[in-house]
C-alpha positions as CSV (number, residue, x, y, z in Angstrom):
1,M,-110.1,72.2,-130.4
2,R,-108.2,70.9,-127.5
3,P,-106.5,73.4,-125.2
4,K,-103.2,71.5,-125.6
5,S,-103.2,72.0,-129.4
6,I,-104.1,75.6,-129.1
7,I,-101.1,76.2,-126.8
8,L,-98.7,74.5,-129.2
9,L,-100.0,76.4,-132.2
10,T,-99.6,79.7,-130.3
11,L,-96.1,78.8,-129.3
12,A,-95.1,78.0,-132.9
13,L,-96.6,81.2,-134.2
14,G,-94.6,83.2,-131.6
15,C,-91.3,81.5,-132.5
16,G,-91.9,82.2,-136.1
17,L,-92.7,85.8,-135.5
18,I,-89.5,86.2,-133.4
19,A,-87.4,84.6,-136.1
20,S,-88.7,86.7,-138.9
21,I,-88.1,89.9,-136.9
22,G,-84.5,88.8,-136.2
23,I,-83.9,88.0,-139.9
24,N,-85.2,91.4,-140.9
25,Q,-83.0,93.2,-138.5
26,V,-79.9,91.3,-139.7
27,M,-80.6,92.1,-143.4
28,A,-81.1,95.7,-142.6
29,H,-77.8,95.9,-140.8
30,R,-75.9,94.4,-143.6
31,R,-77.4,96.9,-146.0
32,E,-76.2,99.7,-143.8
33,V,-72.5,98.4,-143.7
34,P,-70.7,99.2,-146.9
35,T,-68.9,96.3,-148.7
36,Q,-65.0,96.5,-148.6
37,V,-63.7,96.9,-152.1
38,V,-60.6,94.6,-152.8
39,G,-58.0,96.0,-155.4
40,E,-57.2,94.2,-158.6
41,T,-54.0,92.1,-158.8
42,T,-51.8,90.9,-161.7
43,P,-49.7,87.8,-161.7
44,I,-46.0,88.4,-162.6
45,F,-42.8,86.4,-162.5
46,V,-40.5,87.0,-159.5
47,A,-37.0,85.7,-158.7
48,I,-36.8,83.3,-155.8
49,A,-33.0,82.9,-156.0
50,E,-30.1,85.0,-157.2
51,I,-29.8,84.9,-161.0
52,G,-26.4,85.8,-162.4
53,V,-25.6,87.5,-165.6
54,G,-26.2,85.2,-168.5
55,D,-28.0,82.6,-166.4
56,P,-31.1,81.0,-168.0
57,L,-34.5,81.6,-166.5
58,T,-35.7,78.2,-165.1
59,P,-38.6,77.1,-162.8
60,Q,-35.9,76.6,-160.1
61,V,-35.3,80.4,-159.9
62,L,-38.7,81.8,-160.8
63,K,-42.2,81.8,-159.4
64,V,-45.6,83.5,-160.2
65,E,-46.7,86.0,-157.6
66,P,-49.8,88.3,-157.6
67,W,-49.0,92.0,-157.3
68,P,-51.3,94.9,-156.9
69,K,-52.0,96.2,-160.3
70,E,-51.0,99.8,-159.4
71,K,-47.6,98.6,-158.0
72,V,-46.5,96.4,-161.0
73,P,-43.3,98.0,-162.5
74,A,-43.3,98.8,-166.1
75,G,-42.0,95.9,-168.3
76,A,-42.8,93.2,-165.8
77,L,-43.4,89.8,-167.4
78,G,-46.3,87.5,-166.4
79,N,-46.7,85.2,-169.3
80,L,-44.8,81.9,-169.6
81,E,-43.9,82.4,-173.2
82,D,-42.3,85.7,-172.3
83,V,-39.6,84.1,-170.1
84,E,-39.2,80.7,-171.6
85,G,-35.8,80.3,-173.2
86,R,-34.6,83.7,-172.0
87,R,-31.3,84.7,-170.2
88,S,-30.6,87.5,-167.9
89,R,-28.7,90.5,-169.1
90,S,-28.0,91.7,-165.6
91,K,-28.2,90.3,-162.1
92,F,-31.5,89.5,-160.3
93,Y,-32.0,89.3,-156.5
94,P,-34.6,87.2,-154.7
95,G,-38.0,89.0,-154.6
96,E,-37.2,91.1,-157.7
97,P,-39.7,91.1,-160.5
98,I,-38.5,89.9,-163.9
99,L,-38.3,92.9,-166.3
100,E,-38.1,92.8,-170.1
101,A,-35.3,95.3,-170.2
102,K,-33.1,93.1,-168.0
103,L,-33.3,90.0,-170.3
104,L,-31.5,89.1,-173.5
105,P,-33.6,88.4,-176.6
106,K,-35.0,84.9,-176.9
107,G,-32.6,82.3,-178.2
108,E,-29.5,84.5,-177.6
109,N,-26.7,83.7,-175.2
110,G,-25.5,87.3,-175.2
111,G,-24.5,87.8,-178.8
112,S,-20.9,88.2,-177.6
113,A,-19.0,87.9,-174.4
114,I,-18.9,91.7,-174.1
115,D,-22.7,91.7,-173.4
116,M,-22.1,89.3,-170.5
117,I,-19.5,91.4,-168.7
118,P,-21.0,93.6,-165.9
119,K,-20.2,97.2,-165.8
120,G,-16.9,98.0,-164.1
121,M,-15.6,94.4,-164.4
122,R,-12.9,92.8,-166.6
123,V,-12.3,89.3,-168.0
124,V,-8.8,88.0,-168.0
125,P,-7.9,84.6,-169.5
126,I,-5.4,82.3,-167.7
127,R,-3.5,79.5,-169.4
128,V,-4.1,76.2,-167.6
129,D,-3.4,72.5,-167.9
130,A,-4.9,69.4,-166.3
131,V,-3.3,70.2,-162.9
132,S,-3.6,74.0,-162.7
133,G,-7.2,73.8,-164.1
134,A,-8.4,71.4,-161.4
135,S,-8.6,68.4,-163.8
136,G,-11.5,70.0,-165.8
137,M,-13.9,70.2,-162.9
138,I,-14.1,74.0,-163.1
139,L,-17.2,75.3,-165.0
140,P,-18.5,78.8,-165.8
141,G,-20.0,80.4,-162.8
142,D,-17.9,78.5,-160.2
143,R,-15.8,80.4,-157.6
144,V,-12.1,79.9,-157.2
145,D,-9.0,81.2,-155.5
146,L,-5.9,82.2,-157.5
147,L,-2.4,81.1,-156.3
148,V,0.9,82.0,-157.8
149,H,4.2,80.1,-157.4
150,L,7.5,82.0,-157.7
151,D,10.9,80.4,-158.0
152,E,13.9,81.9,-156.3
153,N,15.3,84.6,-158.6
154,P,17.2,87.5,-156.9
155,T,17.6,89.3,-160.2
156,R,13.8,89.8,-160.3
157,G,13.4,90.5,-156.6
158,V,12.4,87.0,-155.5
159,T,14.7,86.1,-152.7
160,R,13.2,82.7,-152.0
161,A,10.7,80.2,-153.6
162,I,7.2,81.0,-152.4
163,T,3.6,80.1,-153.1
164,R,0.9,82.7,-152.2
165,T,-2.8,83.2,-152.6
166,F,-3.3,86.6,-154.2
167,L,-7.0,86.6,-155.1
168,Q,-9.9,84.9,-153.4
169,N,-13.6,84.2,-154.3
170,V,-13.2,85.0,-158.0
171,K,-15.9,84.0,-160.4
172,I,-15.2,81.9,-163.5
173,F,-16.5,83.8,-166.6
174,A,-15.7,81.2,-169.2
175,V,-13.9,77.9,-169.8
176,D,-12.2,78.1,-173.2
177,D,-15.1,79.7,-175.3
178,L,-17.9,78.3,-173.2
179,Y,-19.5,80.9,-170.9
180,D,-22.8,79.1,-170.0
181,R,-23.6,75.8,-168.3
182,P,-26.5,74.2,-170.0
183,G,-25.9,70.4,-170.1
184,T,-22.4,70.8,-168.7
185,E,-23.1,70.4,-165.0
186,N,-21.9,66.8,-164.9
187,K,-19.3,67.0,-167.7
188,A,-15.6,67.7,-167.2
189,L,-14.0,70.2,-169.6
190,A,-10.4,69.7,-170.7
191,A,-9.7,73.4,-170.8
192,K,-6.6,75.2,-172.1
193,T,-7.7,78.7,-170.9
194,I,-10.0,79.7,-168.1
195,S,-11.3,83.3,-168.0
196,V,-12.0,85.0,-164.6
197,L,-14.2,88.0,-163.9
198,V,-12.2,90.5,-161.9
199,T,-11.9,94.3,-161.2
200,P,-9.3,96.3,-163.2
201,E,-6.9,96.3,-160.2
202,Q,-7.3,92.5,-159.9
203,A,-6.7,92.1,-163.7
204,E,-3.3,93.8,-163.2
205,L,-2.4,91.3,-160.5
206,V,-3.4,88.3,-162.7
207,A,-1.3,89.6,-165.6
208,L,1.7,90.2,-163.3
209,A,1.4,86.8,-161.7
210,S,1.2,85.0,-165.0
211,N,4.4,86.6,-166.2
212,M,6.4,86.2,-163.0
213,G,5.5,82.6,-162.2
214,S,2.9,79.8,-162.6
215,V,-0.8,80.5,-161.6
216,R,-3.0,77.7,-160.2
217,L,-6.8,77.8,-159.6
218,V,-8.2,76.3,-156.4
219,M,-11.9,75.5,-156.2
220,R,-14.0,76.7,-153.3
221,S,-17.6,76.3,-152.1
222,A,-20.2,78.6,-153.6
223,S,-21.5,79.3,-150.1
224,D,-18.1,80.2,-148.7
225,T,-17.5,83.9,-149.3
226,E,-15.2,84.6,-146.4
227,A,-11.7,85.8,-147.2
228,E,-8.8,83.9,-145.5
229,N,-5.7,85.8,-144.4
230,T,-2.7,83.7,-145.5
231,G,0.9,84.6,-145.4
232,G,2.0,82.3,-148.2
233,A,4.1,79.1,-148.0
234,D,7.8,78.7,-148.5
235,L,10.2,75.7,-148.1
236,Q,10.9,76.7,-144.5
237,K,7.2,76.8,-143.6
238,L,6.7,73.5,-145.3
239,L,9.5,71.8,-143.4
240,I,8.5,73.1,-140.0
241,G,5.2,71.2,-140.5
242,R,7.2,67.9,-140.4
243,S,7.1,65.8,-137.2
244,D,10.9,65.5,-137.1
245,M,11.4,69.3,-137.3
246,D,11.3,70.6,-133.7
247,S,12.2,74.2,-134.4
248,E,12.8,76.7,-137.0
249,S,16.6,76.2,-136.7
250,D,16.2,72.5,-137.5
251,A,14.3,73.5,-140.6
252,Q,17.0,76.0,-141.6
253,S,19.7,73.4,-141.1
254,F,17.7,71.0,-143.3
255,M,17.3,73.7,-146.0
256,T,21.1,74.3,-146.0
257,A,21.7,70.6,-146.4
258,L,19.3,70.5,-149.4
259,K,21.4,73.1,-151.3
260,P,23.3,71.3,-154.1
261,K,27.0,70.9,-153.5
262,A,29.7,71.5,-156.0
263,P,30.7,68.3,-157.8
264,T,34.1,66.8,-156.8
265,P,36.4,66.9,-159.9
266,E,37.5,63.5,-161.0
267,P,41.3,62.9,-161.3
268,V,42.6,63.3,-164.8
269,Q,44.8,60.5,-165.9
270,T,47.7,61.8,-167.9
271,E,50.4,59.9,-169.8
272,L,54.1,60.9,-169.2
273,V,55.5,62.0,-172.5
274,E,59.1,63.1,-172.8
275,S,59.3,66.5,-174.3
276,E,62.0,68.9,-175.1
277,P,62.6,71.5,-172.5
278,E,60.9,74.7,-173.4
279,A,63.1,77.6,-174.1
280,P,63.0,80.1,-171.3
281,V,60.6,82.9,-171.9
282,E,62.3,86.2,-171.9
283,T,60.6,88.7,-169.7
284,Q,60.6,92.4,-170.1
285,N,63.1,92.8,-167.2
286,E,65.7,90.5,-168.8
287,V,66.2,92.8,-171.8
288,F,67.1,96.4,-171.4
289,T,69.2,99.2,-173.0
290,M,71.8,101.3,-171.2
291,V,73.0,104.7,-172.5
292,I,76.7,105.3,-171.8
293,L,78.1,108.8,-172.1
294,D,81.7,108.8,-173.3
295,G,82.5,112.4,-173.1
296,S,79.8,114.0,-175.1
297,V,79.2,111.0,-177.3
298,P,76.2,108.8,-176.1
299,R,76.4,105.1,-176.8
300,E,73.5,102.6,-176.4
301,V,74.3,99.2,-175.2
302,E,71.7,96.4,-175.2
303,F,71.8,94.0,-172.3
304,R,70.2,90.6,-172.4
305,R,70.1,88.6,-169.1
306,G,72.8,91.0,-167.7
307,K,75.2,90.5,-170.6
308,P,75.8,93.1,-173.3
309,V,74.7,92.0,-176.8
310,N,76.3,94.7,-179.0
311,T,79.8,94.6,-177.4
312,A,81.1,96.8,-180.2
313,A,79.4,99.7,-178.5
314,L,81.6,99.2,-175.5
315,A,84.9,99.7,-177.4
316,P,86.4,103.2,-177.0
317,P,86.0,105.5,-179.9
318,A,88.8,105.7,-182.5
319,L,91.2,108.6,-182.1
320,P,92.3,110.9,-184.9
321,E,95.5,110.0,-186.8
322,D,97.5,112.9,-185.4
323,K,96.7,111.8,-181.9
324,A,97.2,108.2,-182.4
325,V,99.7,106.5,-180.0
326,P,102.4,104.5,-181.9
327,A,102.4,100.9,-181.0
328,E,105.5,99.7,-179.1
329,E,108.0,97.8,-181.2
330,P,109.5,94.7,-179.7
331,P,113.1,95.1,-178.5
332,T,116.0,94.0,-180.7
333,Q,118.6,91.3,-179.7
334,S,121.4,93.8,-179.2
335,E,119.2,95.8,-176.9
336,E,118.3,92.7,-175.1
337,S,122.0,91.7,-174.7
338,G,123.0,95.2,-173.6
339,E,120.3,95.2,-171.1
340,T,121.5,91.8,-170.0
341,G,125.2,93.0,-169.8
342,N,124.3,95.9,-167.8
343,S,122.4,93.8,-165.4
344,D,125.3,91.4,-165.1
345,S,127.8,94.3,-164.4
346,Q,125.5,95.6,-161.8
347,K,125.4,92.3,-160.2
348,K,129.2,92.2,-160.1
């Protein structure tokens, strides 16, 4: 055998021996290190978005997530048939597992509206029309602001006409008798009443505003939850916003000019008709009674316009016959002649 071949064979045997020794050491080391035991997991449904009360469970709001078996809460659902066609009985938050106790029975929308109302909340209906109801664009689950317009009525404490926002970011509970949204996302509803979900204190404000004036619903973005501090709007504030109103005094003057003026009475055309002069009306002072004491005998005399009416009462009372004064008799002719003779003799 050639020396060169012997060297190559020896080298190959050495490499093989070294390789076998290394493999044996590695296998022995792996047997000494214990294998890490991985815990069992269970797939369950978890909310990936906020799910409101009465909202349906759809693939857009759910996902399947593996949870450690020992950490899965009781009642968690992991089968598709368990969540298909179901609605939430209470609110779910992102990352929260879907539990059987928080879902309505399959095929039910809540049974009645009472089952859909969260604890501590109230539902108040508001009468609307095409304008106050935002032309039918408001659907259940939307968020709105509530405005009230009050006309001037001093007897009810309203000193000027004003419009004011009294509630903000209020959730729509129902439109007429519809309180879910399946198939209505792109459909306008000509509603007559819209029910809002509010607190008991807010329910009182809604009832008061509905009786005092007209309530209007204003739509707002679902992502806009900030409350705006508004002071309300009246006619003066509206006019100040005009370009030709330089100051508040200008607006006040314009408001005064807007007040209705009393109508000018039209001249009444009358025809001249001859009529008899009306008899003078006797007043209370033109007729009076005077009591005249004649000795001890009182006499009442009625005067009308300063003249006595019963003149007989002014005559002196009749005297008794024994005290009567005889009437003077006219003088005879002889007496007259005698008196004449005497007068003539006296003249002589």
